[in-house]
C-alpha positions in Angstrom: 84.0 94.7 101.8 82.6 96.1 99.0 82.8 95.5 95.1 84.9 98.2 94.7 87.2 97.5 97.6 87.4 93.8 96.2 88.8 95.3 92.6 91.2 97.4 94.2 92.7 94.7 96.7 92.7 92.3 93.5 94.4 95.0 91.3 96.8 96.0 94.2 97.5 92.1 94.2 98.4 92.1 90.4 100.8 95.5 90.7 102.7 93.8 94.0 103.3 90.5 92.0 104.5 92.6 89.1 106.5 94.9 91.0 108.4 91.9 93.4 109.0 90.0 89.8 110.9 93.2 88.2 112.5 95.1 91.2 111.0 93.9 94.7 109.0 96.3 97.1 105.3 94.5 96.6 104.4 94.9 100.2 104.1 99.0 99.7 101.5 98.1 97.3 99.5 95.7 99.3 99.7 97.5 102.8 98.7 100.6 100.8 95.7 99.0 99.5 94.8 97.6 102.6 94.9 100.8 104.5 92.9 102.6 101.7 90.0 100.4 102.2 90.0 101.0 105.9 92.0 97.9 107.6 93.6 98.7 110.7 97.4 99.1 110.2 98.6 95.8 112.5 95.6 93.9 110.3 97.1 95.4 107.1 100.4 94.5 107.9 99.6 91.0 108.9 97.5 90.3 106.0 100.2 91.8 103.6 102.6 89.3 105.2 100.1 86.5 103.8 99.8 87.7 100.1 103.3 87.9 100.0 104.1 84.7 101.1 103.5 82.4 98.1 105.8 84.9 96.3 108.7 83.8 98.9 107.8 80.1 98.1 108.1 80.0 94.3 111.2 82.3 94.4 112.9 79.9 96.8 112.1 76.9 94.7 113.6 78.8 91.7 116.8 78.5 93.7 116.3 74.8 94.8 119.4 73.5 92.8 121.7 76.2 94.5 120.2 75.6 98.2 121.1 71.9 98.0 124.8 73.1 98.0 124.8 75.2 101.0 121.6 73.6 103.1 123.7 73.1 106.2 124.5 76.7 106.5 121.3 77.7 105.5 119.6 75.5 108.6 121.3 77.3 111.0 120.4 80.8 109.4 116.7 79.6 109.1 117.0 78.9 113.0 118.0 82.3 114.0 115.9 84.3 111.3 112.8 81.8 113.3 113.3 83.2 116.6 113.6 86.7 115.0 110.6 86.5 113.4 109.1 85.1 116.3 110.3 88.2 118.5 109.2 90.9 116.1 105.3 89.3 115.4 105.1 89.3 118.9 106.2 92.9 119.5 103.6 93.7 117.0 100.9 91.8 118.6 101.9 93.2 121.9 101.0 97.0 120.4 97.6 98.5 119.8 96.8 100.1 116.4 97.0 103.3 117.9 100.6 102.8 118.9 101.5 100.9 115.9 99.8 103.8 113.7 102.1 106.3 115.3 105.1 104.1 114.3 103.8 103.4 110.9 104.9 106.6 108.9 108.6 106.3 110.6 108.8 102.7 109.5 107.7 103.6 105.9 110.2 106.2 105.4 113.0 104.1 106.8 111.8 101.2 104.7 111.4 103.7 101.8 114.8 105.0 101.9 116.5 101.6 102.3 114.3 100.3 99.0 115.5 103.6 97.0 119.1 102.7 98.3 118.7 98.9 97.2 120.9 99.0 93.9 123.9 100.5 96.1 123.3 98.1 98.9 123.1 95.0 96.8 126.3 92.6 97.1 128.2 92.8 93.7 127.4 90.3 91.1 131.1 88.9 91.1 132.1 85.3 90.9 132.7 84.9 94.7 133.8 87.0 97.6 134.8 86.6 101.1 132.5 87.7 104.2 133.7 91.1 105.7 132.2 90.3 109.2 132.6 86.9 111.4 130.0 84.4 112.1 128.8 85.9 115.0 128.3 89.6 113.9 126.2 87.6 110.9 124.3 85.8 113.3 123.4 88.9 115.0 122.7 91.0 111.8 120.6 88.3 110.5 118.6 88.1 113.9 117.9 91.8 113.7 116.8 91.8 110.1 114.3 88.9 111.2 112.9 91.3 114.0 112.3 93.7 111.5 110.7 91.3 109.0 108.5 89.7 111.7 107.5 93.5 113.1 107.0 94.9 109.7 108.5 93.5 106.6 108.6 96.1 103.9 112.7 96.6 102.5 113.2 93.5 104.2 114.8 91.7 101.4 116.8 94.5 100.7 117.9 94.8 104.2 119.0 90.8 103.8 120.9 91.2 101.0 122.9 93.9 102.2 123.9 92.4 105.6 124.3 88.6 104.0 126.7 90.6 101.4 128.6 91.5 104.6 128.5 88.3 106.3 128.3 85.4 104.0 130.9 84.3 101.6 129.9 83.1 97.9 128.6 84.9 95.0 125.3 86.7 94.2 123.1 84.1 93.4 123.9 82.2 96.4 123.0 85.2 98.6 119.9 85.9 96.9 119.0 82.0 97.3 119.6 82.0 100.9 117.8 85.6 101.1 114.7 83.8 99.4 114.9 80.8 101.9 115.2 83.2 105.1 112.2 85.2 103.8 110.0 82.1 103.5 110.9 81.1 107.6 110.5 84.6 108.6 107.0 85.0 106.7 105.8 81.5 107.6 106.6 82.4 111.8 105.0 85.6 111.4 102.0 84.5 109.9 101.4 81.8 112.2 101.8 84.2 114.6 99.1 86.6 113.4 97.0 83.8 112.6 96.9 82.7 116.0 96.5 86.6 117.2 93.5 86.5 114.9 94.9 90.1 112.9 94.7 88.3 109.6 91.9 89.8 107.0 91.2 86.6 105.1 88.7 88.0 102.8 90.6 90.7 101.7 93.7 88.2 101.5 91.9 85.8 99.5 90.9 88.5 96.9 94.5 89.7 96.6 96.4 86.3 96.2 95.5 85.1 93.2 96.1 88.7 91.7 99.6 88.4 93.1 100.0 84.9 91.1 98.8 86.7 87.8 100.9 90.0 88.7 104.0 87.6 89.2 103.4 85.9 85.9 102.8 89.4 84.0 106.0 90.5 85.5 108.3 88.7 83.1 106.7 90.5 80.5 106.5 94.0 82.2 110.7 93.4 82.8 111.3 92.8 79.1 109.3 96.3 78.4 109.5 98.7 81.3 113.1 99.7 82.9 113.5 98.4 86.5 114.5 102.1 87.3 110.8 103.1 86.7 109.2 100.4 88.6 111.9 101.2 91.6 110.6 104.7 91.2 106.9 103.9 91.5 107.5 101.6 94.6 109.3 104.6 96.2 106.5 107.3 95.2 104.0 104.9 96.7 106.1 104.2 100.0 106.3 108.3 100.0 102.6 108.6 99.7 101.8 106.2 102.5 104.2 107.9 104.9 102.7 111.1 104.0 99.2 109.7 104.2 99.7 108.4 107.8 101.6 111.5 108.9 98.7 113.5 108.1 96.2 111.2 109.3 97.6 111.4 112.6 
């Protein structure tokens, strides 16, 4: 890792933390930066999970008071999410970098489209709503979302909010708290698998994590001055650029 690579990765971590604080989608930035410095796609994906993990924890802690009111229900979904993340991360490790590279542009297109549609997929911020689907469908939806999260992860938060809005009763804050808690479980299981598989680039991760922490703090300042739509447009542009990069790189 050169000095230039370290500066680029630190800056990417900072931007990722700020973007996550304002609109989400920081995974696109961290994955893209590690791709540009030459990390194989599986390593870039696994390391990105590590760099995003502290943000998931702090977001969950911010909702701790809300989680106390439905922790029993949350535990069931945590178990389901754990098995899904285990399956997704093991599938990733079973692939070669060549095979995963062929999937990456399509995954990026799908994740970018999902992220762009986020405002329309997000559950309405109403005081209370009832689930549209039953518990069996809810469990299956969360399992599939967790498989995706363990395998790739970009756009996972938007996907989870959309599915939880259909399968769980409650207001928006409950759904967001639940989403953050489940993201911690999914990321933790995936990271354990990736670490045991030796596919995490620790020097790059160590450079990016403090940048992400600073970016998350700065995101509060950015949120007050930059419209969320502008930040969302930036993330979509990054996702499309990365998809184009992988399509043309072949």
